[in-house]
N, C-alpha and C positions, 0 to 999 in steps of 0.2 A: 406782385410787383417786384422786379429785380432791384436789389440794392445798388445804389449808385457807387458804393465803395467796392463792389464786386468781391466782397469778402467771402461770398458763398461759391466762388468759382473753383477754388482749389481746396483740398483738404490739407491745409498747411498748418502745421503746429508752430507755436511761437518759440519753443525751446528744444527743438529736435537736434541732438548733438550727434555728430558723425566724426569719429576719431580715426584719422588716417594712420595712426601709429599702431592700431590693433592689427592682429593677423588678418591678411586680406582673404576674403571669401569671394570667389568669382561670382559674377552675376548669373542669373538663370540664362542658359543658352536658348536661343529661339531657332526653330527650324525654318526652312526656307519658305514655307507657305504662310502668308498673312493669316491672322486669326487662329493659328494653331500653335500652341505653346508646348514645348517639351517639358519633362519633369525637371525641376531645378537640380543642378549639379553642384551641390554645396561642397566646398573644399574644407575638410575637417583636419587639415594638416596641423602640425605643432605650432605653438605660438612663436617659436623661434624662427619659423620660416620667414624668409625675406619677402618684403612687399615688392611686387613688380607686376608687369603686364601679364595678362593671361596668355598662355601658349597656344594661340590660335591665329588664323589668318586675320590681319587687320583690315577692317572694312572702311571704305570711304563712302559715307552715306550722303548723297546729294539731294537736297530738299528744295523744291521750287513749286510755284503755283501749279504749273502744268508739267506733265511728263514729256520728255523729248521723243514722243511717238507720233507717227501718222496712223490714224485709225479710221476704218470705214466699215460700214455694215451693209451686207447684201440684204436688201429688203425682201427679196424673194425667198431666200433660204434662211434668213435670220442669222447667218454666220458673220462673225467679226474677223477682220484681217488687220494685222498690225505690222509696222516696220519702224525701225529706229530712224529718226530724222537726223542724218549725219550733218546737216547744215546748222544744227543748233549748237550753241556754245556749250551746253551741259554735256553733250556727247564728246565734243572736241577736247574738253579740258582733261579727259582721261589720259591724254598723251603726256601730261605732266606728272603723273603718278608712277611709282615703281611698278614694274611688270607684275610682281606678286600681289599687288593690291586688288582686292575685290571691290568693285564699284556697284553700289545699289542706289536706285533712284526712288524717291518718294514724291508723289504729286497727284494732281487730278488728271483725268482723261478729258480731252477737249471734245467730249461727246457725252450724251446722257445715256446711262446704262440702266436697264430694268433691274430692280432689286433682286429678282430671282436669278439673274445671270452673274451677279457680282462676285460671289464666292468662286465660281468656276473660272471667271476671267482673271481673278486675282492670282489664282494658282498658275494659270497659263502664263500670265505676264511675268511673274517672278521666275518661273521655270525657264522661259525662253529669252527674257530680256532683262532680268534682274530689276524689275520695276514693281513697286508696291503702290497701287492706286488708292486714293483716299475716298472717292465716291461721296462727295458732299450732296445732301438732298438738294433738289432743284431750287427750292425757295431760299435755302441758305446760301447756295452758290450765287444766286442773284443779289441777295443783300450783301454778301461778303465781297464779291469781286466787282460786280457792276455798281454796287452801292457804295460801301465804305472805301474800297480801294480806289475806284475810278472817280467817284464824285467828291470824296473828301481828301484822301491822301495824295493822289496823283496831281490834282491841281495845286494843292498847297505846296508840295515839294517842287513844283515848277513856278513858285512865286505868284500863284493866283489866289487871291482872297475873295470870299463871297461878299459882294458889295450890295447887290440888289436883293432885297428880302423876298421878292416874288418869284425868284428863279428856282427856289427849292434847294439852294446850295448851302444853307445853314447847317450846322452840325446836327446830326440825327443820332441820338443815343442808341436807338434800337439797331441802327446799322453797326455801331461799334460793338454791341452785344453779339451780333452775328459774326463780326470779325474775331471776337474772343472765342466763340464756339468753333469757328472754322480752324483757328490755330490750335485749339485743344484737340480736335480730331486729327490734325496733322501730327501733333505730338504723340498721340496714341499709336499712329501708324509707324512713326520713326522708332518707337520703342520695340515694335515687332522686328525691326531690321537689325537691332543692336545685338552683337554677339557678346561683347564685353565693354567695359567702360574705357578700354584703350582704343576703341573705334573712334573715328572722327566723323562729326556731323557738320556739313557745310550747308548753311541756309542761305538762300538767294532772294534778295530784293524785298521791297517794302510790303509785299503781301503777307509776310510771315514774321513781322517784327516782334510778336509776342511769343514766338515759339521757344526762344532760349529759356524763358521762365518755366514753361511747362516741362522742358527736358531737364533743367537744372534741379527742379523739385524732386524728380524721380531718381536722377543719378548725379550726385554732387560733384563728381570729378570727371564727368564725360567731357570730351574735347569738343567745344562748340565754336565754329567760325561762322561769321555772318558777313556777307558782302552786299553792299547797297549799289545797285546798278543805276539808279536814278540820282538826280542831284539831291543834296541835303540843304534845305533853305537856311538863311541866316536866322539868328535867334529872334529878331523882331517879327519875322514871318512865322516861325515854328511855334512861338509862344502863344499864338492865337488859337492853337488847337486845344480844345478843352481837356483832352486826355493826354496832354503832352508829357506829364510826369510818368504815367503808366508805361508809355512806349519807351521813353529813355531808360527807365529802370529795367525794363525787360531786355533791351539791347545790352545793357551792362551785365546781364547774366551770361553773356557770351564771353569767350576767352580772347577772341580776336575779331575786330570789326574792320572791314575793308571799305575803302572809298576810292573813287576814280581819280580824284584830284585833291590837292592840299586844301583848296578852297572849301570843298565839301567837308573834309575832316576838321578844318578850322571852325566851320559853323557848328559842327557837332560838339566840339570841345567847348565852344562858347555857350551852347545850350546847357551842357553839363555843369559848367561853371556858374552861369547866371541862375539857372532854375533849381539845381540840386546842390550848389555850393561845393562842387568837387574840384580838386586840384589835379593838374597833370604836369608831367615833366618828360623831357627827352633824355634817355640814357643810352649812350653808345649808338646813337642813330635811330633808336626805337622810341616812339611816343607811347606813354602809358598813363592811364587814369587810375588813381588810387581809389578803390571802392570797397570799403569795409574789409580791409586787409588783403584783398585781391588786387592784382594789377591787371586791368583790362587793356590789352595792347591794341594799337591802331595801325592799320596797314594802308599805305597810299600807293597804289599801282594801277595804272590803266589796263583794261582788258586788251588782249591782243587778238589777232585773227589766225586761222589755221592756214599757213602759207602753202603747205603741201597740197591741201585740198583745192585751193584756188588754182594752183599750178596744174593740177590734174584735170580740172574742168577746162582750163584754158587750152589743154592739148587735145580736147575732143574735136573730131572732124566738124561737128555741127557748130561748135564755137568758132573755129577757124574760118569756116564758110561765112558765118554771120559777121565776123569782123571785116572780112573782105567786102561783104555786101554794104555794110554801114559806111566804110571808108569810100566806096565807090559812089554811094548815094550823096554824100556830103563833100565830095571832092572839091577842093579849092575854097572850102569854108572852114572857119574856126569853130570846132564843136565843143560847146560847154555842156557839161552833164550835171544834172541834179537827180539824186535818188533819195526819196523821203517817204516815210509813213504819212498817211493823211491824218494829221491832227493839228490842233490850233497852235502848237509850239514850234512847228518845223519851219515857219517863216517862208513858205512857198510863195505867197503873194508878194511879200517884201522882196524876194529874189526877182520875181518878174517885174516889179516896179523899178528895181535897179537897172534891169536890162532896158526897160522902156526909156528911162532917163538917159542911159548911155546912147541909145539910138537917136534920141531927140537932139542931144547936144553934139553928137559926132556923126553927121550924115554919111561920111565916107565909109562907115562900118556897115551901113545898111546893105544887105545882100551878102555880107562876108562873115556873119556870125550867126550861129544857130544854137539855141538852148533846148536840149532834149531833157524834159522833166519826166522822170519815171515816178509814178505815185503808187506806192504799195497800199493794199487795202487797209482801211481804218481798223484799229484794234478795239475800238469802242464806238458806240453810237450816241447820238444826241443832237440837239439843235446846233450846238457850237461846231460840231464836225460838219454838218450839212452846210452851214454858213461858210466854213472854210473852203469846202469843195466848190461851192457856187462862186465864191469870190475868186478863187484861182482860175476857174474856167472863164469867168467874165474878163479878168485882166488879160489872159492869154488871147482870147478872141479879139479884144480891143487892140492889142499890139499887132496881131497878124493882119487885121483890117487896115490899121494905120500905116504899117511899115512893110507889109508883105505884098506878094503878088501871086499870080497863078502858078509861077514856078518856084516861088520862095516863101517860106513861112519862118519867121524868126523864132517862134516857139512851137515845139512839138510836144504835146501832152500825151503821155502814155499812161492812161488811168485805168488800165485793165491788167489782170495778172499775166505775167510773162514768165517763161521758164528760166531757171537760174543760169543756164548757159548763155541765154540771150542777154541777160543783165551783165554777165561777165564780158561778153563781147562789146557791149557799150563802154564798159570801163576801159577795155584795151584800145578802143578806137577813138576815144575822146581826148582832146588836147588839154582840157581843163575840167576839174571837178569842183563844184561849189556846194558847200554845206552852210546854210544860212539860218539855222535854228535859233530862235530867240531864247531857248533854254533847253538843254539836253544833257542827260547824264553821261552816256558814253556812246558816241556815234562812230561805228566802225567803217562807215563808207569811205572815208579818206584812206584808211589802211588798205582796204580791199582794192581801191582804185590804184594805189601805188604799186601793189604786187602785180596787178594785171598789166600795168604799163611797162613792167619789166619784160613782158612778152616771152617768146621762146623762139627756137630755131625755125619752126614751120611758119610762124607769122612773119618773122624777119625775111624769110625766103620769098613769101608772097609779096611783101613790100619791095622786094628787090634790093635789100640792104644786106650788108655783111653781118654775120652773127656777132662780130666783135664791135659793131657800131654802137654808139652811145644811145641809151634810152632816155626819154624825157617825160616829165609830168609837171603839172602846175596845179596847186591847190589854193582855193579860197575858202577859209574856215571862219565861222562865227567865233568871236571870243567868248561866247557863252556856252560852247560845246566842250564836253569833257576831254576830248582828244587834243584840243587846241594847244595846251602847254607843251605837248610832246612833238608837235610839228613846227619846229622853229623856222623852217624854210617856207612856210605857207604865208599867204597874204591874210592877215587877221582883220576882220571887219566888225563893225558894230551893225548888226542886222537892222536896227531901227533907223539907221541913217541911210536913206536912199542914195545920197551923194557918195557916201563911203563905199557902198556896194558897187556903184557905177565906176568909181575910181579904180577899185580892185579889178573889176572886169577889164578895164582898159589896160591897166598895168600888166595883167596876165597875158593879154594879146600882144603887148609891146615887148615882152621879154625876148632876149636873144637865145639862140639855140644852146650856147654854152651855159647861160644862166639856168635854163630849164634843166639841163643835165646835172648841174651842181645841186640844185634843189632836189631833184629826183634821187640822186645817189645818197644824199643825206637822209632823206625820208626812208628809202628802201633799206638802208643799213639798220635803222632803228626798228622798223616793222619786222624785218627778218629775224633780228635777235630778240625782240620782245613779243614773241608770238603767244598764242593761247597756252601752249605747253609751259612756256617760261612763267606766265602769270599764275597758272595753277600750281606749278612746282614751288614757286616763291611763296605763295599764300600757304601751302601745306607745310612748308618748312617753318614759316613764322608761327603757324598754329602750334606745331610741336614745341617750338621754343617757348611760346606763351604758356604752355601747359606743363613745363618741365618740373615745376614744384608741386604738382598735384598730390604726389604721394608723400610729401614731407610736411604737409600742413594739417593742422587740427581745425576742423570746420564745424560751425553751427549753422543751422537754418533758422531764419526768423522772418517775420512778416506774413501777412495774410493776402490772399488774392494776388493781384498783379504787383503788390508791394513786396512779394517774396524775394529774398536774397540769401546768399550764402556768405557767411563771415569766415574768412580764412585767417588763422593766427598761428603763431609758432607753437610747437607741441607743448611747451611748458607754460603757456599763457592760458590761464583759466579764470573762471568767475570766482570771486571771493564770496564764500558762503558765511552767513551770520554764525552758524553753529561752529564752524572751524575757527573763525576769528574770535568768537566769544570764549571758546574752550582755551585757547592760548592766552587770551587776555586774563582769564580768571586765575590761571595757575602761576602767573608771573608777578613780580613784586616791584620792578623798576621799569616803568614803561615810558618810552619817548615817542611822542606823536607829532608829526609834521603834517600840516594841511595847507594847501593852496586855498585861495578865497574865490576869486572870479572863476566861474565854470565848475567849481567844486562844491562850495557851500551855497552859492547863489548861481542860478542859471546864467549862462553867457548872454542869452537873449533878453534877460530881465531888464526892464527900464529902470526900476527902482533897485539899486544895488545895496541899499542899507540892509544889514542883517536883520532877519525876522526875530521876533521874540522867542520862537522855537529854537533857532540857532543859538541865540545868546544863552538860553536855558541849558541846552546840551553842553555848550562849551564850559559854562560855569560848573555844571555837575562833574565834567571830566577833570577840570582844574582843581576842584575841591578834594579830589581823591589824592592823598599824600603820596601814593605810588606812581602818580602820573606827572609827567613834564610835557606840557602841550604848547606847541608853537604854531602861529599863523605865519606862513611864509608867502609874501605877496609882492607884486610889483608896484602896489599903491604906495603913496607917500605916508610918512609916519603920522602926520597930523590927522589925516582922515581916519587911519586905522585906530589911532588913540581915541578919537571921539566915538567911533562906532563900538569899540570894545571896552569902553570906560568902566562898565559894570563887572567886567571879568578881571578881578584884581590879580589873579595868579597866572594869567595867560601871557605867554611869551610872544613877542612880535618881531619878525624880521621884515622890515619895510624896504621898499625899493630894491627888491631882489637880494636883500641881505646887506645892503650898504649901511643900514642902521639896524642894530639888534638891541632889544630890551628883554630882560628875563621875566619881568613882571611889572605891574603898574608902578610900584615904588622904586624900581630900578632906574638907573641912568641909561640913556641911549649910548651905545657903543658904536663908534664909527669904524668902518673898514680900514684896515691898515694901509690900503692902497689909495686912501683918499688924497686927492691932489687939489690944487687950485683949479677953478673952473673957467679959466680964461678961454678954453676951447669953445665954450658956449657962445662967445661973441662971434665965432666963425660959423658954428653950426646953425644957430637960431635964424639968422637972416636967410640962409639957404632953405630951411624948413618953411619959413614964411612965404617964400616964392612958390613952393609946391602947394602950400595951403591955399594961396590965392588962385592958383591955376587948376586946383582940383576941388570942384564943388562938393561939399559934404565932409571934407577933411578938417582936422583940427590939430592943435599942438597942445600937449600937456607938459608943463614945466615942473620938474622935480628938483629937489635939492642936489641930487647926484647926477641927474641927466635930463635928457629931452626925449619926448615921445611924439611921433607923428601918427595920428590915428586916421584910418580911411574906411572904417566899417560902414559909414553912412554915404560913402561915395559910390559911383558906378563901379560894379565889381571888376570888370575888365580894365577900365581906365585906371582905377585905383591900384590894381596889381601892377599895371605897366608903370605908373608913376612911382610906386614903391621900389620897383626894381631899379629905375633910373636914379631915385634919391639915394639908395644904398650905394650905388656906384659913385655918385657925385660926392657923398660924404666921405667915403673911404679914400677918395682921391685927395680931398682938401685936408683931411684929418690924419693923413698917413704918418705924420711926425708927432702926433699928440698921443698922450697916454690913455686913449679911449678905444672902445670897440663899437662897431656899428652892427646891429643885429636886426634881422627881419623876423617878426613874430606873427601871431595870428592877427592880420589886418592892422599891424603896427610896424613902424620902423623906429628903433630905439638906439640912442647913443648914450653910453654909460662908461664909467671908468673901467680900466682893465682890472682884472682880478676880482670882479664883483659878479656873483651869480648865486642862484639859489643853492647850487651844489656846494659852493664854498661856504655858504652860511650854514648848511646842514653839517658839513665837516667840522666847522668851528664849534658848534654846539656839542657834537659827539666828543671831540677831543677834550673840551672843557669838562664834561661829565666824567670821562675816563680819568683825567688828571686828578679830579676830586674824589676818586675811588667810588664813583657812583655810576659805573658803566651799566647801561640798560640791558635787561634780558628780554625785552620786548620792544620792537622798533616798527613803527607804522609810518608810512609816507604816502600821501594821496594827492594827486593833481591831475590836470587835464590837458595842458598844452606843452609846447616845446620847451619852455623854460623849466617846467617841472621834470623833464627828462634829465636835467642836470642833477636834480636831487636823487633820482633813482640810480643814476650812474655813480654818484658819490657813495651812496649806501652800498651798492654792489661791490665797489672797489674796497670799501672799508671791511666788508665781510671777507672778501677774497684775500686781503692782506692780513687777516686775523688780528686786527687791532683791538678786538674785544677780548677780555680775559676768558670769557665764556661766550660761545656763539649764541647770539640772541635769536628769538623767533622774529623773522623779518616779514613784513607785509608791505611791499612796495606795490601800490595799486593805482592803475590808470582809470580815469573816468571816461568811459566809452571804449568800445571794442575797436582798437586800432593798433598798428604797429607801435610797440613801446618797449622800453628797457625794463619796465615793471613786470612782475611775475603774475600779478592778478589784475582783474578789471571789475568795475561795477558799471551798470548801464547808464547812470546819470546822477544828477544832484539829489534827486529824491531818494535814490538808493543809498547815497552817502549818509543822508540824514537818518534814514532807517537803520543803517548799520551802527552809527554812533549812538542813536537813541536806544538801540538794543543793548549795548554794553554799559550804558549808564545804569542799568538795572543791577550791575555788579558793584557799582560804587557804594561804599559803606553807608548804611543808614543805621547808625548806632541805636537810635531810639526804637527801631522796629526789629531788624533781624541782623544777624552777622553775615559776613560774606560767604561763609561755608554753607549757609542755608539757602543761598540763591540757586535756583534751578533754571533750566531752559524754559520752563513754563513761566517763571517770573519774567524772563527776558521777553518772551512772546507777548505777555500781557502788557509790558511797557510799550512794545512796538505797536500793538493794536490800539 
C-alpha cells in the first residue's frame, strides 16, 4: 500500500547541503539522443576559478503534456510520419527567443507507440524535430490525463465542485498517484535534455504542476519557469482539493510562475497565504513570494497570437475565395461569429439563448442577423460533454424553427472539422465575434478575429474599397474569460445573464461605423504589439531576472516526497552546531546571553505560553554559573515575566522590548530614558477598539509602555488588510506624538520612540563594559522581526570595536530565513537542546571540575 504522505516517491535527504560558493563543476553533458548519456565531463579547475555559466549553447526546454507534432502511422507499412504543428503556441513562442537559442520540446505523443519502436522513434524525433517523447504506458496515460487532470483538476480549476456522490467525481487518491508517477517520468526526460544548469526549463499548464519538485531535487539551481494557461480558482474552491498543499509547494519550487490575469495570480497568492502562511510583496513592479529564503516571482501577462502566421493564411487564394463566398452568402445580414471548443464551460447554449431572447423581443431583427457557431471537437469525453452537445443542437434547432424560414436560418452550427483557412475566412467576413464562456483561462479567439478583420489589399480589392479605408470589428466577451481585461473596447457580458447577452448583441448591431473603427484600432494595436513573441520574450527575461542570484546563495535541501524544498540563504548564514557552540562556551569566562521568549523558548503556535519546568531548569542552571549573565528580552509585560520566572533569582529581564530592564530578581526595574507620559494612549486606544470590533478574532493588549493589536486569530487576508490600514491610520493621527507604530508578526504595536530590543541589548553591553566586565562570549537568539534589532545592535557593536577584546559572537535566528544573524537553528526544540547541552559545562563542584567536562558529558545531558 502506498503511503499517503508519499515520502517514498523521492530519495530526498533531510540535510543535503549544496554550497554555491564552492568551485563550480559543470553538470554531466547529455548527448542528443534520449536514454543515452555521455561520460561526465567534470571540471577540475582550481578553486579560485570564478563561478559562472557553462560555456555552451543555452537551451530552452519547453515541457508540455503533448508535443507540438502531427503524427500518423501507415497501417500498411507500419511507418510513422511526423510534422511540426505550426499552429500550436509552443512552436510559435520560439520567435520570442534569441536566434542562438536551442529549443527542445519534451512531452507525450498524441498516439500510442509500441514499446519496441520507442527507442528508434525517440532518436528520430530528437534528430529531426528536437523533441523528446515521454511514452507513458497506456494505463498510466488514462489515469493521469483522462483521470486526474480531466476529472479532478480541470473541473476544479474552472470552479466546478463534485456535489453528487454518485457521479464518480470525488477525489480518487489512486489517480493522484498516477499524476505523481507521470510527472516523475516527465522529470526524468527533462533531465536528458539538460546540457547545464544554466539551461531554462519552461513548464506549461496544470498537467505538470509537480514537475518543478522533481527537477529542483536533481538540480538545485536550474532555471524553472511555470505558466498556467487555465484559470486558478479562489482559495475557497482550491482548498477543497485534498492534495492542495503538495501542489502549491511543488509550484513554489519554480523560480517564476506565470498567470493570464491578475485575478488568477491573486487567487494563487491568497492560497499561499491562507494555506501555507506565506507572505508576498511587490518590489519595483514585480510580485514575489518569500519561500524559505528564495523569492518565487509571479508573472502576469496574457498569451498573444502569431500575427504574421494569421496574416500569411489570410493571403492564401483559398482563404480569399472563401471570404468572398461567405460575404456573398450572407449579404445584407449582420454576421455574428462564435468559435468554441465543445465543453461545458464555453457557454454555447447560453449564447444561443441570448440570441433567441434578442429575436423574441426585437422582431425587426429577424431575417437580418445570423449567428455562425463553429464548434471545435471536444478534447475530452464524458456524459457532461454529450449533454452540452445535445443541448446546443436542441436550442439551435428550436431557434431556427421558431424564427427561421426556408431561405433564412438564424443559427448556423458547424459542428464538424474545417480547415484553418476556412476558419480564418469566417473571422475576416464576420461583423461581430462573441466569446461567451462561463470560465476560461485564455481564449485567443478575440485576438485572432481582430487580426483577421484588419484584412489585406486583396480582400479590400474584392470588396471594392480602397486599401486606405478604415477596418472595423466588434467584440462581445465574457467577463470570465482571461483576455477580457486586455480588450477594453469590447462589450463585456455576464454569460449567465441572457438579458445581458441579448443587450450586448443589440448594441453591437447598433454601433456606428466610426465607433466600430475606433474599437477595432484600439484592439489591433494591442494585439499587434503583444503577440506571442512578446509574451515569450517577456517571460524569458523575467525568468532570467528571477534566477540572477542563483550563483550567490548557499542552499540546503530539506523535506521528503512532495514536501521537498530548497532553502536559499546568504553564504555566511549557517546552522549553529552544538560542538562549535559548546567549544567556545567552555573556553570563555564572561558570557552574556540574550534570549527572546515567544517563538524561541516556547513555540509560537503553543496555546500554553507558560514556561515548562524544563525551560526553568535550564535557565536556572545557566544563571547559577558565575561566568554567565543571562537576559530574557521579550515584548511581554514585566508582571507576567516576573511571575513566570520568579524561581530564576539571577535571571535578567528586559520587558516590553526593553522599556523596563531588571538585572535580577532583587534588582529594581529601570525604565527607559525615553519614557514619556502616555497621553497618546487616549488617542490610539479608541482607534484600535474600532478595528477590534470590525475584525472578528482580533484583540488588544494593553501594556504599561504601549498598545498591541493582535490579529493571529482573525481571517488571514482580512486581518492583514486591516493591519495595513490600522498602521496608516495610527501613523496619521500620532504623527506629532513621541511614539512609533510598528507592524510585527500578526500584530500592530504602538510604543514610545527610542524603545527596542536592540537598544536594550546595547544598554546592557555598555553597562558591562563601563563596569570593566566586558563579555568575551556573546550569544543572542530570537525568531521574529523585533529580534533583528538585537542582531543589528550586536553586529554594530562588534564592527565599532566597542569591546576591549573581540568576543565570540553567536547571533542566532530560530528558523531558516533571511536574517542579520550569522547562525540559525531549526526551531524551539533545537534551542532547548542547545542550551541543555551547554548546561553540562556549568560547574558542579560536588562532582567534577569544568576542565573534566567532555563532549561525551554534554551529549549525555542532551540525551
